[in-house]
N, C-alpha and C positions, 0 to 999 in steps of 0.2 A: 760487327757493331750493329748492323741492321737487325740481326737475329736477337740480340740482347734487348734492344728497344721494343721489338715486337713482343718478347716475353714479358717485359715490364707492363706494357699496355694490356696484355691479356690478364696478367695478375691483378692489375687495378680494376679491370672490368669485372672479373670474378669476385673480387673483394666487395665491390659495390653491390653486385647481385646477391651475394651472401647476406650482406647487411639488410637489403630490402626484404629478402625471404624471412630473415629472423624477425624483423619488425612486423611483418604481416602475420607471422605465426603468433607473436606476442599479442597483437591486437585481437585476433580471433581465437583466444584461448578456449579450451574445453575443460569443464563445461562453461558455456558462456556466462559471464557475470552480468547482472542487471546494472543498467546505468540509471543513476538518479536523474530524473527529469524535472523541469520546472514549468508549471502551468499556472503560476501565480496571476491572479486577477483575470484569468481567461474566462470567456463565456463558452461553456462546453455543455450546453443543454442537450440532453438525449445522446451524449457521447457513449461509445462502446469501448470500455477498458476491460471487458470480461476476460478472465483467464490469463491476465498479464502479470509479470513480475515488475512491480513499481516500487520496490524497496527504496526507502529514503527519499522518494520524490516529494515535491511540494506543490500543493494546490491551494496555497494561502489566498483567501478571499475570492476563490474561483466560484463561478456559478455552474454547479454540476447537477442542477435539477433534473430528475428523471434519468440520470446517467446509469449505465450498467457496469458495475465493478464485480459482478458475481465471480466467485472462485479465483479472485486475484490475490496476489501477495502484496499487502499494503503495510508491511512491517516498517515502522519508523516513519511513515508518511505524515506530512503535515497537512491537515485539513483546517488549519486555524481560520476561523470566521468564514468558512466555506458554506455555500448553500447546497446541501445534499438532500433537499426536500424530494421525497418520493424516489430516491435513488435505490438501486438494487445492489445491496451489499451482502447477498446470500453467500455463505461459505467463505467469506474473506478472512484473511489473517491480518488483523489490525493491531497486532502486538506492538506495544510502545508507540502507537500513533498519537499524534496531537489532534484532538478534536475540540479544543478549547474554543468556545464561542461559535461552534459550528451549528447549523440548523439541520437537524436530522428528522424533521417532522415527516411522518408517514414513510420513513425509510424502512426498507426490509433488511433487517440484520439477522435473519434466520440462520442459525448455525455459525455465526461469525465468532471469531476469537478476538476479544478486545483486551487481552491480558496486559496490564501495566499501562494502558492508554491514559492520557490526560484529557479528561472531558469536563473540566470545570466550566460552567456557564454554557454547556452544550444543551440544546433543546431537542428532546426526544418525543414530543407530543405525537401520539398516533403511530409511533414506530412499532414494527413487528419484531419482537426479540425472542421468538421461540427457539430454544436451544442455544442462545448466545451465551458466551462465557465472559463475565465482567470481573474476573479475578483481578484484584489490586487496581481497579479503575477508579480514578479520582472523580467523583460526581458530587454535585450539590445535593444536600439532603432532600430537597423538594423533588428533584428529578429522580432520585433513588426511590422515593415513595411512589411516584407515578409509574415507574418501571415495575415495581413490585406488584402493582395492581394487575398487570398483564403478563408477568413473567411465568413461563412454563417451559418444560422440556429439559433435555440433557444434551450437551454439546457432543456431537459424534467424534470430534477430534480429541478433545481433552477428557471426555467422560464426566465432566462436571455439570451439576444441576444449575440451571440459570438462577433459580431463586436463592440457592446457597451462595453463589458468587456475588449476588447483590445484597447478601445479609438480610433477606426478607424475613419478617416475623412469621 
């Protein structure tokens, strides 16, 4: 009887340990998947997000002035009404990002991919857009005209000419 009870206890312990190992393995799956993070209304002046995978994260109404997002994956990120003044967005992937009402004055968008981004009411005054890809980006006509005045280069990732993606004359 004592031997049976001992066997049951060990079987229960091994079952629990196996469950723990399986849940840890599922949590740390490979390749690791990005977790969408929320930075809404945060003050993140001069923050360093360079080289990060921030897919589907939210920075709604965040103050990101002079922050560094260079070479980051920002696919599907919401920068709704965010302050990105003088932010470094070089080489970022902003595919399908929400930039509506964002302030991108003096932001560096060199070689960024903004394909399908929603940028109605976004302000790009003084932004550097050399090699940026604006394919299918929703922009106000006056912002598009401003961007066409400074547009140049070809995006190294997509191979598209910046002026062509903005439909510049």
